[in-house]
C-alpha positions as CSV (number, residue, x, y, z in Angstrom):
1,M,102.2,11.2,74.2
2,E,99.4,12.1,71.7
3,E,96.8,14.2,72.6
4,E,93.4,12.1,71.7
5,F,90.5,14.2,70.4
6,D,87.6,14.5,73.2
7,F,84.1,15.8,72.0
8,D,80.9,14.4,72.6
9,F,79.0,14.5,69.3
10,T,75.8,13.7,71.2
11,D,75.9,16.6,73.6
12,A,73.5,19.5,71.3
13,Q,74.9,22.7,73.5
14,K,79.0,21.7,73.0
15,V,77.7,21.1,68.8
16,K,75.9,24.6,69.1
17,D,78.6,26.4,70.8
18,Y,81.1,25.3,68.3
19,L,79.0,26.0,65.4
20,A,78.7,29.6,66.4
21,T,82.4,29.9,66.6
22,Q,81.9,29.7,62.7
23,D,79.2,32.2,62.3
24,G,81.5,34.7,60.9
25,R,83.2,32.0,58.7
26,Q,79.6,31.1,57.4
27,K,78.3,34.6,56.9
28,K,81.3,35.2,54.0
29,I,80.7,32.3,52.4
30,T,76.8,33.2,51.9
31,E,78.0,36.9,50.7
32,Y,80.8,35.2,48.4
33,A,77.9,33.0,47.2
34,K,75.7,36.5,46.6
35,E,78.2,38.5,44.8
36,Y,79.0,35.6,42.4
37,S,75.5,34.7,41.8
38,G,74.9,38.5,40.4
39,S,72.0,39.1,43.2
40,D,71.4,42.7,44.0
41,E,72.1,41.6,47.5
42,G,75.7,40.8,46.1
43,R,76.3,44.2,44.7
44,K,75.5,45.8,48.5
45,L,78.5,44.5,50.4
46,R,80.6,46.8,49.9
47,D,80.3,51.0,50.1
48,L,81.7,51.5,46.5
49,Q,79.3,48.9,44.8
50,I,76.9,49.6,42.8
51,G,74.3,48.2,44.7
52,K,74.4,51.3,46.9
53,R,73.5,53.9,44.5
54,E,70.4,55.7,45.0
55,D,67.6,56.5,43.0
56,Y,67.1,60.3,42.9
57,T,64.4,62.9,40.9
58,Q,65.0,65.0,38.0
59,G,62.4,68.0,38.2
60,T,59.0,66.0,39.0
61,K,60.0,62.6,37.6
62,A,61.6,59.8,39.8
63,V,64.7,58.1,38.3
64,K,66.1,55.1,38.4
65,A,70.1,54.9,38.9
66,E,71.4,52.6,36.3
67,R,73.3,49.5,38.2
68,I,75.1,47.7,35.4
69,K,76.6,44.0,36.8
70,V,79.3,42.9,34.3
71,Q,79.9,39.5,36.2
72,L,83.7,39.5,35.9
73,Q,83.6,37.3,39.2
74,K,82.3,34.6,37.0
75,K,84.8,35.5,34.0
76,I,87.9,34.9,36.0
77,V,86.2,32.1,37.9
78,N,85.4,30.3,34.7
79,T,88.5,30.9,33.1
80,A,90.4,29.2,36.2
81,V,88.3,26.2,36.3
82,S,88.8,25.4,32.7
83,F,92.3,25.7,32.2
84,L,92.4,23.0,35.0
85,F,89.9,20.9,34.7
86,G,88.6,21.7,30.7
87,D,89.9,18.2,30.3
88,A,89.4,15.5,32.8
89,P,92.7,14.2,34.5
90,T,94.2,10.8,33.8
91,I,94.0,8.4,36.7
92,S,96.1,5.2,36.3
93,A,97.0,2.6,39.0
94,N,100.7,1.7,39.5
95,D,99.4,-2.0,38.5
96,A,96.7,-1.6,35.6
97,D,96.0,-5.1,35.8
98,N,95.1,-5.4,39.6
99,A,91.5,-6.1,40.0
100,N,91.3,-3.5,43.5
101,A,92.4,-0.8,40.9
102,I,89.8,-2.1,38.2
103,A,87.0,-1.9,40.8
104,I,88.1,1.3,42.4
105,L,88.3,3.1,39.2
106,D,85.0,1.7,38.1
107,V,82.9,3.0,41.0
108,Y,85.0,6.7,40.4
109,K,83.8,5.9,36.6
110,K,80.1,5.4,37.3
111,N,79.5,7.9,39.8
112,R,81.0,10.3,37.0
113,I,82.9,12.2,39.3
114,S,85.4,13.4,36.5
115,N,82.4,15.2,34.9
116,K,81.5,17.1,38.4
117,L,85.2,18.1,38.8
118,Q,84.7,21.3,36.8
119,D,81.4,22.5,38.9
120,F,83.5,21.1,41.9
121,A,86.4,23.7,41.4
122,E,83.7,26.3,40.4
123,S,82.2,26.2,43.7
124,V,85.5,26.3,45.6
125,M,86.9,29.0,43.6
126,S,83.6,30.7,44.0
127,T,81.8,30.3,47.5
128,T,85.7,28.9,48.9
129,I,84.4,25.3,49.5
130,G,83.0,22.3,47.5
131,V,82.0,19.1,49.0
132,F,81.5,15.4,47.6
133,I,79.6,13.3,50.1
134,F,79.8,9.6,49.7
135,S,76.6,6.7,51.1
136,M,76.6,3.0,50.7
137,M,73.6,2.4,48.9
138,Q,71.5,-0.9,48.1
139,G,71.5,-1.8,44.5
140,Q,70.5,-4.9,42.3
141,T,73.9,-6.8,42.8
142,G,74.3,-5.7,46.5
143,K,75.5,-2.8,48.4
144,E,76.9,0.3,46.2
145,I,79.1,3.3,46.7
146,K,77.3,6.7,45.8
147,S,78.8,10.1,45.5
148,R,77.2,13.5,45.3
149,F,78.6,17.1,44.7
150,Y,77.3,19.7,47.1
151,T,77.6,23.4,46.8
152,T,76.1,26.2,49.6
153,E,72.8,26.0,47.7
154,N,72.5,23.1,49.1
155,G,73.6,24.1,52.9
156,K,76.5,24.8,54.8
157,Y,79.5,23.5,55.9
158,T,81.7,23.1,58.7
159,P,84.8,21.1,59.1
160,Q,86.3,19.9,62.3
161,Y,89.8,19.6,63.1
162,D,91.9,18.3,66.1
163,V,95.1,20.3,67.7
164,Y,97.1,18.5,65.1
165,G,95.6,19.7,62.1
166,D,93.8,16.6,61.1
167,L,90.0,16.2,60.0
168,V,88.1,14.5,63.0
169,A,84.5,15.4,62.1
170,F,82.3,17.3,59.1
171,Y,79.1,19.2,60.1
172,W,76.4,19.6,56.9
173,E,73.5,21.7,58.2
174,F,70.5,21.8,55.8
175,V,66.9,22.6,55.7
176,I,64.0,20.3,54.4
177,D,60.3,21.5,54.6
178,E,61.4,24.2,57.2
179,V,62.8,21.6,59.5
180,E,66.5,22.4,60.0
181,H,68.6,19.0,60.1
182,L,72.4,18.5,61.4
183,W,74.6,15.8,60.0
184,I,77.8,15.3,61.6
185,F,80.4,12.9,59.8
186,T,83.2,11.2,61.5
187,D,85.4,7.8,61.0
188,K,82.3,5.7,62.3
189,E,78.8,7.3,62.8
190,I,77.1,10.1,61.2
191,H,75.2,12.0,64.1
192,K,71.7,13.6,63.2
193,Y,70.0,16.4,64.7
194,Q,66.5,18.1,63.9
195,D,65.4,21.7,65.1
196,E,69.1,21.6,67.6
197,K,67.8,18.3,69.1
198,Y,69.7,14.7,68.8
199,Q,68.1,12.4,66.8
200,T,70.1,9.4,66.1
201,S,73.5,7.9,65.0
202,D,73.8,5.5,62.2
203,A,77.2,3.5,61.6
204,H,78.8,3.7,58.1
205,E,80.8,1.3,56.3
206,F,83.5,3.7,55.1
207,G,86.1,3.3,57.9
208,V,87.0,7.1,57.6
209,I,85.3,10.6,57.0
210,P,82.8,9.6,53.6
211,V,83.1,13.5,53.1
212,V,85.9,15.0,50.2
213,F,86.2,18.7,50.2
214,V,88.6,21.5,49.1
215,E,88.8,25.0,51.0
216,Q,90.6,28.2,50.0
217,E,90.6,31.5,52.0
218,E,88.9,34.0,49.6
219,P,87.3,33.5,46.3
220,E,89.1,33.5,43.0
221,W,88.3,37.3,42.3
222,F,88.6,38.4,45.9
223,I,92.1,40.2,45.1
224,V,91.0,42.4,42.2
225,K,87.4,43.0,44.0
226,E,87.9,46.8,44.3
227,M,88.7,47.1,40.7
228,I,85.8,45.2,39.8
229,D,83.7,47.5,41.9
230,R,84.8,50.3,40.6
231,Y,84.4,49.0,36.9
232,E,80.8,48.4,37.2
233,M,80.7,51.9,38.9
234,L,81.9,53.6,35.7
235,K,79.8,51.6,33.7
236,S,76.7,52.2,35.7
237,K,77.5,56.1,35.9
238,L,78.3,56.2,32.0
239,A,75.2,54.6,31.1
240,G,73.0,57.0,33.4
241,S,74.8,60.1,31.7
242,N,74.2,58.0,28.3
243,N,70.3,58.3,29.0
244,Y,70.4,62.2,29.0
245,F,73.5,63.5,26.6
246,A,73.8,60.8,24.2
247,F,71.5,62.9,22.0
248,P,71.1,66.6,22.0
249,I,69.4,67.5,25.4
250,L,68.0,71.1,26.0
251,K,69.4,73.4,28.1
252,L,67.0,75.4,30.5
253,K,66.1,78.6,32.4
254,G,63.2,79.0,34.1
255,G,61.8,78.9,37.7
256,T,59.5,77.6,40.0
257,V,55.9,79.0,40.8
258,T,53.4,78.9,43.4
259,N,50.1,76.2,42.0
260,K,46.6,76.6,43.0
261,E,47.2,74.4,46.1
262,G,50.3,76.7,46.9
263,E,52.8,74.2,46.3
264,E,55.8,75.1,44.2
265,E,56.3,73.4,41.0
266,T,58.6,73.9,38.0
267,L,57.7,75.1,35.1
268,I,60.2,72.1,33.0
269,D,58.9,68.9,32.7
270,I,61.0,65.8,31.5
271,T,59.0,63.4,29.3
272,E,59.7,59.8,29.7
273,D,62.7,59.2,27.8
274,G,64.4,61.5,29.5
275,K,66.2,63.0,26.1
276,S,63.5,65.8,25.7
277,L,62.1,68.1,27.7
278,L,58.5,70.1,27.9
279,L,58.7,73.6,28.5
280,G,56.2,75.2,30.6
281,H,54.9,79.0,31.3
282,A,53.2,80.3,34.1
283,I,51.8,83.4,35.7
284,H,53.7,85.1,38.2
285,D,53.0,88.6,39.8
286,N,50.6,89.2,36.8
287,Q,52.9,88.3,34.3
288,V,53.8,85.4,31.9
289,V,57.5,84.0,32.8
290,Q,58.5,81.9,29.9
291,A,61.1,79.0,30.0
292,E,64.2,79.7,28.0
293,A,66.1,76.9,26.7
294,E,69.3,76.2,24.1
295,F,71.2,72.8,23.4
296,L,73.7,71.8,25.4
297,Q,76.8,69.8,24.5
298,R,78.3,66.8,26.3
299,D,82.3,67.5,26.9
300,T,85.3,66.0,26.6
301,G,85.0,64.1,30.0
302,V,83.8,60.7,29.0
303,Q,87.6,60.2,27.6
304,S,89.4,60.1,30.6
305,I,86.2,57.8,31.7
306,E,87.1,55.0,28.7
307,L,90.9,55.5,29.8
308,E,90.0,54.4,33.5
309,K,87.8,51.7,31.8
310,E,90.5,50.5,29.9
311,W,93.5,50.5,32.7
312,L,91.1,48.5,34.6
313,K,90.2,46.0,32.6
314,E,93.6,45.4,31.9
315,D,95.0,45.0,35.8
316,I,91.6,43.2,36.8
317,H,93.1,40.3,34.0
318,S,96.7,40.8,35.0
319,I,96.4,40.4,38.7
320,S,94.0,37.9,39.0
321,Q,96.0,35.9,36.1
322,T,92.9,35.7,33.6
323,P,93.8,35.7,30.0
324,D,91.7,38.5,28.0
325,L,90.9,36.5,24.8
326,S,88.2,38.7,23.7
327,F,87.6,39.4,20.0
328,D,89.3,42.7,20.1
329,N,92.4,41.5,22.0
330,V,93.4,38.5,19.5
331,K,91.7,39.8,16.1
332,G,95.0,41.6,14.8
333,I,97.9,39.5,16.1
334,G,98.0,36.7,13.2
335,A,99.3,33.4,13.0
336,L,101.2,32.2,16.6
337,S,103.4,29.7,17.1
338,G,102.8,27.0,19.8
339,R,105.1,28.5,21.9
340,A,103.9,32.2,21.5
341,L,100.1,31.1,22.8
342,V,101.8,29.1,25.8
343,L,103.2,32.6,26.6
344,M,100.1,34.3,26.1
345,L,98.4,32.0,28.4
346,Q,101.1,31.2,31.0
347,D,99.6,33.5,33.9
348,A,96.7,31.1,33.6
349,I,99.0,27.9,33.3
350,N,100.9,29.0,36.3
351,K,97.7,29.6,38.1
352,A,96.0,25.8,37.3
353,K,99.9,24.4,38.5
354,R,99.6,26.2,41.7
355,K,95.9,24.8,42.5
356,R,97.2,21.1,41.4
357,G,98.2,20.3,45.0
358,A,94.5,20.6,46.4
359,Y,92.9,18.7,43.8
360,D,95.5,16.2,43.3
361,T,95.1,15.7,47.2
362,A,90.6,15.7,46.6
363,I,91.0,13.2,43.9
364,S,93.3,11.0,45.8
365,R,91.1,11.4,49.1
366,I,88.2,10.0,46.8
367,L,89.7,7.2,46.0
368,S,90.9,6.6,49.1
369,V,87.1,6.8,50.5
370,I,86.1,4.3,47.7
371,K,88.7,2.0,48.8
372,N,87.8,1.9,52.2
373,G,84.1,1.5,51.0
374,L,84.8,-1.5,49.3
375,G,87.0,-3.0,51.7
376,I,89.8,-3.2,50.2
377,K,93.1,-3.6,52.4
378,D,95.9,-3.5,49.5
379,D,98.6,-1.1,50.9
380,D,100.8,-1.3,47.5
381,L,97.9,-0.1,45.6
382,S,98.8,3.5,44.5
383,F,97.3,5.8,41.6
384,D,98.9,8.4,39.9
385,I,96.9,11.7,38.6
386,E,98.1,13.3,35.8
387,F,96.5,16.9,35.0
388,N,95.6,17.6,31.5
389,Y,95.7,21.3,31.4
390,S,93.5,23.2,28.6
391,I,96.2,24.7,26.3
392,P,96.1,24.9,22.8
393,E,98.6,23.0,20.8
394,D,100.1,23.6,17.6
395,L,100.2,20.6,15.7
396,A,101.8,21.3,12.5
397,E,104.4,23.2,14.2
398,Q,105.1,20.0,16.5
399,I,104.8,17.7,13.4
400,Q,107.8,20.2,11.4
401,M,109.9,19.6,14.8
402,L,110.0,16.1,14.4
403,Y,110.8,16.3,10.6
404,N,113.8,18.4,11.5
405,A,115.1,16.6,14.1
406,T,115.0,13.5,12.4
407,G,116.7,14.9,9.1
408,G,113.3,14.8,7.3
409,K,112.5,11.5,7.8
410,A,109.4,9.9,7.9
411,T,108.0,10.2,11.8
412,M,104.5,8.3,11.1
413,S,103.2,5.4,9.1
414,Q,100.8,5.8,6.7
415,E,98.8,3.6,8.6
416,T,99.0,5.4,11.8
417,A,98.2,8.7,9.6
418,V,94.8,7.5,8.4
419,Q,93.7,6.2,11.8
420,N,94.3,9.7,13.0
421,N,92.5,11.1,10.2
422,P,89.5,13.0,11.4
423,L,87.8,12.8,8.2
424,V,88.6,8.5,8.2
425,K,85.5,6.7,9.4
426,N,86.7,3.2,8.5
427,P,90.5,3.3,8.6
428,S,90.9,-0.1,7.9
429,E,88.5,0.1,5.0
430,E,90.4,3.5,3.9
431,L,93.8,1.5,3.7
432,D,92.7,-1.3,1.5
433,K,91.5,1.7,-0.6
434,I,95.0,3.2,-0.7
435,K,96.8,0.0,-1.5
436,A,94.6,-0.7,-4.3
437,E,95.0,2.8,-5.4
438,G,98.5,2.1,-5.6
439,V,98.9,-0.8,-7.1
440,S,96.9,0.9,-10.0
441,S,98.9,3.3,-9.9
442,I,102.2,1.2,-10.6
443,G,100.1,-1.1,-13.2
444,E,99.5,2.3,-15.6
445,T,103.1,3.6,-14.9
446,F,104.1,0.6,-16.5
447,N,102.2,-0.1,-19.1
448,V,103.4,0.1,-22.8
449,S,100.7,0.5,-25.3
């Protein structure tokens, strides 16, 4: 016998206890968001991050430690999102003329969900969760289904499952005007709390939980997080070193003396730019103490730093399956065939295909929520979702392949070619001109003077 899920959503203590079990997860999500945004707090999460570098003093001057954020986290996420949703998926019904299918896709388009899929995927890949919440609004022509995309900036989100792994509730915690709100979505109601006190429950008309979300265990860059930390640290230390050694600097010899207040002070001071030094002198034991100086040259240690940066960068891109298409990487490769381009991008393509299942399910779920909201009971209606991966194509190579396959015969009519010509604004008018020019040309060929 199937075990029935039993939970009282109106019991404030039970709800609080359940959410307390999710504190660890929520803390991680908050940290992911800080690191992805590039905030200072997001660079103090691990011991070897640049945010843990301490400022220091040089002589009598306070020196601020360099903390350079490279933001490879955004590069990795945005590249993955672009390959998956650079072009919106194509959604088609098994019966294109079905009135119910047309109605469902109309709601999907009116809510511009295709335009929101990139932001949705970015939220998932950067903070491990992205959310669509649906509602029923009163419009000019009656009730309308509305959807809104939410990120961690809009609150905290917690799904609740039964023992079989089926979603039974979805918790949304948010703050408005310093008042804490909690909404719990079930398949029939939305239970509402304010400041941990139960307020009311509102019935909704979807018949299913009107929330669609995607989760993943860790952010997209997490597999290479230590490498990113090291890469940023190397750059930061090198930048700090350049502050002093990028231009000639003086090597100084001197000591400290006791001033009139009885405090020890150096004979040498550093100017604000940190690249030149002021030499001082003082009277010590009735003798003049003069500082000595000579030019100090930088050693070759920077070469090993540059080498480590290069292999760190290469490994970060390789392990995270993120193609490095920077100018320096592609400027010397010359003309590539379409097949070669695909092979260069194969890692990113494979990653996009691996993620397809979760987002295929999410889009299907969105269509299902809309279908239920419209009260459609057509069980035979289904939708196909085709992902259009953002992959460059070599059109000339494809045309040449078709030309060779047909033994040199034409593979496109002149009309189709004109219609697909980006320089032609009015295809039908252009075809008429071509025909007229053809007739004129024939007349000239047979004209005998």
